[in-house]
C-alpha positions in Angstrom: -31.1 -39.9 41.2 -28.4 -40.7 38.8 -29.7 -37.4 36.8 -29.2 -35.5 39.9 -25.6 -36.9 40.4 -25.2 -36.1 36.6 -26.2 -32.3 37.1 -24.2 -31.8 40.1 -21.0 -32.9 38.5 -21.7 -30.6 35.7 -22.6 -27.9 37.6 -19.3 -28.9 40.0 -17.0 -28.8 37.0 -18.5 -25.3 35.5 -17.9 -23.5 38.6 -13.8 -25.2 38.4 -13.8 -23.4 35.0 -15.2 -20.5 36.4 -12.3 -20.5 39.1 -9.7 -20.8 36.3 -11.2 -17.8 34.1 -10.8 -15.8 37.1 -7.2 -16.8 37.9 -6.3 -16.5 34.2 -7.9 -13.3 34.0 -6.3 -11.9 37.4 -2.7 -13.2 36.2 -3.0 -12.2 32.6 -4.3 -8.7 33.3 -1.7 -7.7 35.9 1.5 -9.4 34.3 0.7 -8.0 30.7 3.0 -5.3 29.1 1.6 -1.8 29.9 3.6 -0.1 27.1 2.6 -2.9 24.5 -1.2 -2.7 25.2 -0.7 1.2 25.1 0.9 0.6 21.4 -2.1 -1.4 20.6 -4.6 0.9 21.6 -3.0 4.2 19.9 -3.3 1.7 16.5 -6.8 1.3 17.5 -7.3 -2.2 18.7 -10.6 -1.7 20.8 -9.8 -5.1 22.5 -6.7 -3.1 24.0 -8.6 -0.2 25.1 -11.2 -2.3 26.8 -7.8 -3.9 28.9 -6.8 -0.2 29.5 -9.9 0.6 30.7 -10.3 -2.5 33.1 -7.0 -1.4 34.6 -7.9 2.4 34.6 -9.7 1.5 37.9 -7.6 -2.0 39.3 -9.8 -2.1 41.9 -13.2 -3.1 40.4 -11.4 -5.9 38.9 -9.2 -7.6 41.8 -12.4 -7.0 43.6 -14.5 -8.8 41.0 -11.8 -11.6 41.0 -11.8 -12.2 44.5 -15.4 -12.0 45.0 -16.2 -14.1 42.3 -13.2 -16.5 42.9 -14.2 -16.9 46.4 -17.8 -17.6 45.4 -17.3 -20.2 42.6 -14.4 -22.5 45.0 -17.0 -22.3 48.2 -20.2 -23.2 45.8 -17.8 -26.0 44.1 -16.8 -27.5 47.0 -20.3 -27.4 48.7 -21.5 -29.3 45.7 -18.9 -32.1 45.7 -19.5 -32.3 49.9 -23.5 -32.5 49.9 -22.9 -35.0 46.8 -20.4 -37.2 48.8 -22.6 -37.4 51.8 -25.2 -38.5 49.8 -23.0 -41.5 48.7 -20.8 -42.2 51.1 -22.0 -40.8 54.3 -20.2 -38.4 56.4 -16.8 -39.3 55.5 -17.6 -38.5 51.7 -17.0 -34.7 53.4 -13.0 -35.5 53.3 -12.6 -37.3 50.0 -15.0 -34.3 48.6 -12.7 -31.9 50.2 -9.3 -33.8 48.8 -10.8 -34.1 45.4 -12.3 -30.6 45.2 -8.9 -29.0 46.4 -6.9 -31.0 44.3 -8.6 -30.2 41.2 -8.9 -26.5 41.9 -5.5 -26.6 42.5 -4.3 -28.2 39.2 -7.0 -27.1 36.8 -7.9 -23.8 38.3 -4.9 -22.3 39.3 -1.6 -23.7 38.6 -2.6 -24.5 34.7 -4.7 -21.3 34.0 -2.1 -19.3 36.0 0.8 -20.9 33.7 -0.7 -19.9 30.4 -1.3 -16.8 31.5 2.2 -16.0 32.6 3.4 -17.6 29.2 1.0 -15.5 26.7 -0.2 -12.5 29.3 -0.6 -10.1 26.7 -2.5 -12.4 24.2 -4.9 -14.3 27.0 -5.4 -10.3 28.2 -7.1 -8.8 25.1 -8.8 -12.6 25.0 -10.5 -12.2 28.7 -10.7 -8.2 28.3 -15.0 -8.4 27.3 -15.7 -11.1 29.5 -13.6 -9.5 32.3 -15.5 -6.4 31.5 -19.1 -8.2 31.9 -18.4 -9.8 35.2 -16.9 -6.7 36.6 -20.8 -5.1 35.9 -22.5 -7.9 37.3 -20.4 -8.0 40.4 -20.1 -4.2 40.8 -23.0 -3.4 43.3 -21.1 -6.3 45.8 -17.8 -5.1 45.1 -18.6 -1.4 45.5 -20.1 -2.3 49.2 -16.8 -4.1 49.5 -14.8 -0.7 49.1 -16.9 1.1 50.7 -15.6 -1.2 53.8 -11.7 -1.0 52.8 -11.7 2.7 52.1 -13.6 3.1 56.0 -11.1 1.2 57.3 -7.9 2.3 56.0 -9.1 5.9 57.1 -8.2 4.7 60.5 -4.8 4.7 59.4 -4.4 7.9 57.3 -1.0 8.2 54.7 0.2 9.2 52.0 3.3 7.0 52.2 1.8 4.6 49.7 2.0 7.3 47.2 5.4 7.9 47.4 6.2 4.1 47.3 4.0 3.2 44.0 6.0 6.5 42.6 8.8 4.7 43.6 8.4 1.3 42.8 6.9 2.5 38.9 10.9 4.2 38.9 12.6 1.0 40.5 10.8 -1.2 37.6 11.7 0.6 34.7 15.3 0.7 36.2 15.2 -3.0 36.9 13.1 -3.8 33.2 16.2 -2.0 31.5 18.9 -3.6 33.6 17.7 -7.0 32.8 17.0 -6.3 28.9 20.7 -5.0 28.6 22.3 -8.2 30.6 20.1 -10.3 28.0 21.5 -8.3 25.0 17.9 -6.6 24.0 19.2 -3.1 24.9 22.8 -1.7 24.5 24.7 -0.5 27.0 24.8 3.2 25.7 21.3 2.8 25.2 20.5 1.4 28.6 22.8 4.1 30.2 21.0 7.0 28.0 17.4 5.5 29.8 19.1 5.7 33.0 19.9 8.8 32.7 16.3 9.9 32.7 15.6 8.3 35.5 18.8 9.8 37.4 17.5 13.8 36.7 14.7 13.2 39.6 18.0 12.2 41.8 20.3 14.8 40.5 20.6 18.8 41.5 21.5 21.3 39.8 25.1 21.6 41.7 25.9 18.1 40.3 26.1 19.0 36.7 26.9 22.6 36.5 30.1 24.4 35.1 32.0 25.3 38.1 32.6 29.4 38.7 36.5 28.8 38.0 35.7 27.2 34.6 33.4 29.8 33.7 34.4 32.2 30.5 33.0 35.7 31.2 34.0 39.2 29.8 33.9 42.3 31.4 31.4 45.0 30.8 34.1 48.0 31.6 36.1 46.5 28.9 36.7 48.4 25.4 34.0 47.0 22.7 37.1 45.6 20.7 38.5 44.0 23.5 35.1 42.0 24.4 34.9 41.0 20.5 38.0 39.9 20.8 37.0 37.8 24.1 33.8 36.4 22.8 35.9 35.1 19.5 38.5 33.2 21.1 35.5 31.3 23.7 33.6 28.1 21.9 30.6 29.6 23.6 27.3 31.2 22.0 26.2 32.7 25.6 29.0 34.9 27.4 27.9 35.6 31.4 29.2 39.3 31.6 30.4 40.9 34.9 30.9 44.4 36.3 33.0 45.5 39.0 34.1 41.9 40.1 34.0 38.7 38.6 31.5 37.2 40.6 28.9 40.1 40.1 27.1 38.8 36.4 25.2 41.9 35.8 24.3 40.4 31.7 24.5 37.7 29.0 26.2 38.7 26.1 24.8 36.1 22.9 27.0 36.3 19.8 24.1 36.7 17.7 23.0 39.8 19.4 26.4 40.7 19.0 26.5 40.2 15.3 23.1 42.1 14.8 24.2 45.4 16.8 27.5 45.4 14.5 24.9 45.3 11.7 23.0 47.9 12.4 26.7 50.0 13.6 27.8 49.8 10.2 30.4 47.3 11.5 32.2 50.1 13.4 32.9 48.9 16.9 33.5 52.1 18.7 30.0 53.1 18.6 28.9 49.4 20.4 27.4 49.5 23.9 27.6 45.8 24.7 24.9 46.7 27.7 22.1 47.8 25.8 21.8 44.5 23.9 23.2 42.3 26.2 20.0 40.3 28.1 19.6 39.5 31.7 20.6 37.1 33.8 18.2 34.1 34.8 19.8 32.8 38.3 18.9 29.5 39.5 19.2 27.8 43.0 22.2 25.1 43.2 20.0 23.2 45.3 17.5 22.9 42.5 16.3 19.7 41.2 17.9 18.5 37.6 14.6 17.2 36.5 12.4 20.4 37.2 15.4 22.6 35.8 14.6 20.7 32.6 11.4 21.7 32.8 11.8 25.1 33.7 14.4 25.5 30.6 11.6 24.3 28.4 8.8 26.5 29.6 11.3 29.4 29.4 12.5 28.3 26.1 16.0 29.3 27.4 19.8 27.8 26.9 21.7 28.8 30.1 21.1 29.7 33.8 23.7 31.4 36.4 23.6 29.2 39.5 23.8 30.7 43.1 24.1 29.2 46.2 21.7 30.4 49.1 23.8 33.4 49.9 22.9 34.8 46.4 26.6 34.0 45.5 27.1 32.5 41.9 28.7 29.3 42.0 28.4 28.4 38.2 26.3 28.0 35.0 23.9 25.8 33.7 23.1 25.2 30.1 20.1 22.8 28.6 23.2 20.9 26.9 24.4 20.2 30.4 21.5 18.2 30.8 20.9 17.0 27.8 24.6 15.6 28.3 23.6 13.1 31.6 21.2 11.5 29.1 22.9 10.8 25.9 26.6 11.6 27.0 28.9 13.9 26.1 27.8 16.2 23.2 30.7 17.9 20.9 30.9 20.1 17.8 33.1 21.0 15.4 34.4 23.9 17.5 34.9 22.2 20.7 38.0 21.4 22.0 38.7 17.2 22.4 40.7 17.0 25.3 40.5 13.5 26.7 40.2 13.6 30.4 39.6 10.2 31.0 43.0 8.2 29.9 42.5 4.5 30.2 46.0 2.6 30.4 47.2 -0.6 29.2 47.9 -1.9 32.6 44.3 -1.2 33.7 44.4 1.9 35.4 43.2 5.2 34.7 44.5 8.4 34.2 41.9 11.0 35.2 41.6 14.9 35.3 40.8 16.0 39.3 37.9 17.9 37.9 36.1 14.8 35.9 32.9 14.2 37.5 32.5 11.1 39.2 28.9 10.0 37.3 31.2 10.6 33.9 33.7 8.1 34.9 31.5 5.6 36.3 29.8 5.9 32.6 32.8 5.5 31.3 34.3 2.5 32.6 31.2 1.2 34.0 32.6 1.7 37.6 30.9 2.3 40.9 32.5 4.7 42.9 30.9 6.7 45.0 29.0 10.2 44.4 27.0 11.3 47.3 29.7 12.9 49.2 31.5 15.1 46.1 30.8 15.9 42.6 34.6 15.2 41.1 37.1 12.5 41.6 39.2 15.7 43.2 36.3 16.2 45.6 36.2 12.4 46.6 39.7 11.9 47.4 39.6 15.3 49.6 36.5 14.3 51.4 37.9 11.0 52.1 41.1 11.8 53.3 39.9 14.8 54.8 43.1 16.6 53.7 44.4 18.3 50.5 47.2 15.5 49.6 50.4 15.4 48.0 51.4 14.1 44.8 52.8 10.5 45.1 50.2 9.8 48.0 47.6 7.0 47.2 44.4 6.3 48.9 42.1 3.7 49.1 38.3 3.3 49.7 35.0 2.1 47.8 36.9 -1.0 46.6 38.9 1.7 44.2 42.9 3.1 44.9 43.7 6.7 44.1 46.9 7.9 43.3 48.1 11.3 43.1 49.8 12.4 40.2 49.8 16.4 40.2 48.7 19.5 42.1 48.6 23.1 41.4 48.5 24.8 44.6 45.4 23.5 46.8 44.0 21.8 43.2 44.5 18.2 42.3 44.6 18.4 38.5 45.7 14.7 37.6 45.0 11.3 39.4 45.4 7.7 38.7 42.4 5.1 39.5 42.3 1.5 39.4 39.8 -1.2 41.0 41.3 -2.9 43.7 40.1 -6.7 45.3 38.2 -6.5 48.3 41.2 -8.1 50.4 42.7 -4.8 49.5 40.3 -2.3 50.1 41.4 -0.3 53.2 39.1 2.3 55.5 39.9 5.6 53.2 43.4 6.3 55.3 46.2 7.6 53.5 49.6 5.3 52.6 52.6 6.7 51.2 52.7 5.4 47.6 56.3 6.5 46.6 57.8 9.6 45.7 56.6 12.4 43.5 56.0 11.0 40.0 58.4 12.1 37.1 57.6 12.9 33.9 54.1 14.0 32.7 53.2 10.1 31.3 49.8 11.2 30.8 50.5 14.2 29.0 48.5 16.6 31.2 50.2 20.0 32.3 49.2 21.0 35.5 46.7 23.6 36.1 
């Protein structure tokens, strides 16, 4: 009799140990760093490859863990109850239930899960091999469970879970970046770059394009010498060419092609036919996704595209550099003109050009004015004010105060922006801030 009791006790301890193994495996395999495991796998670590292989079919892993854990827990409770009944009678069931529950919670759940959360990568590498064997042994039963679950899920067909998984992955990455930045492991600049990559999928071409009013173009009907002079004045290597009217872009002139043509003509400008070597323009919709547009740039090996609206009217242009600047920030070379469009002041305010994109101001100052309804600072003020304000007027909305410094015709050219306390924030109504500011205290000219 004592031998049977001892054997039952050993079986119960073994079952609790198996339960601990299942909990340890599940926690470590779901909490480990996938990036580190991928890196180890690329370095040739066999156990890391096994971990990745197991997680290649997470349904089997989870099904095996749940099935195995349920079996051992129920069996442990049954053996303990049977032993307690022999020793103490029917009241022994209550004793057995309490003791086994306590043992399972402490030694099979809390302790192994805590250990797995503390060292998820190391534990995942250790349990990978035995877990793989367990999955094979329980495969017939788990396949039956998967079949039943899938048949039930077919009763409510939907693809919303797929979209949720994609969004969850992006949000997980964004949350990890923000957490690492707060902890000091990632600098703000690096965090902005990583966040910029994730933001590409939320941006449209019209959000980052160069507006047509800022485009530098040449007239196809001008004399070759005049075209060359205008190309030399610009800082760009590609210049749109228009005919009849500025909005009618018919070609793109590359300075390298221009030099090649000059060389072939013996440097005789009069012999040049600009349209003979200018390339055909590439037009893209202003509502196109920036991430997709980046892929198109890479696929076509192109550097610039003309942006049109739904009516086919040219709205601006987009370059590969514009997209890259959304990730890495402003890119400047030795030929770029260095105009400071965002000028922090000593009193905590910031003077900005009206054409400054809201995203650039947010990134530069670590602010958060909404950019859903407008692209530029001036556009945001006009949208919220529902009018074209005059110099001297000020508006408070979204937790920031916007004071109009200068205006050229119907264009706001300079503003002063500062964050305000929540108690000062209004609903967006404009209030007269005083008379027109005297002088150009921020060093900007109109226009």
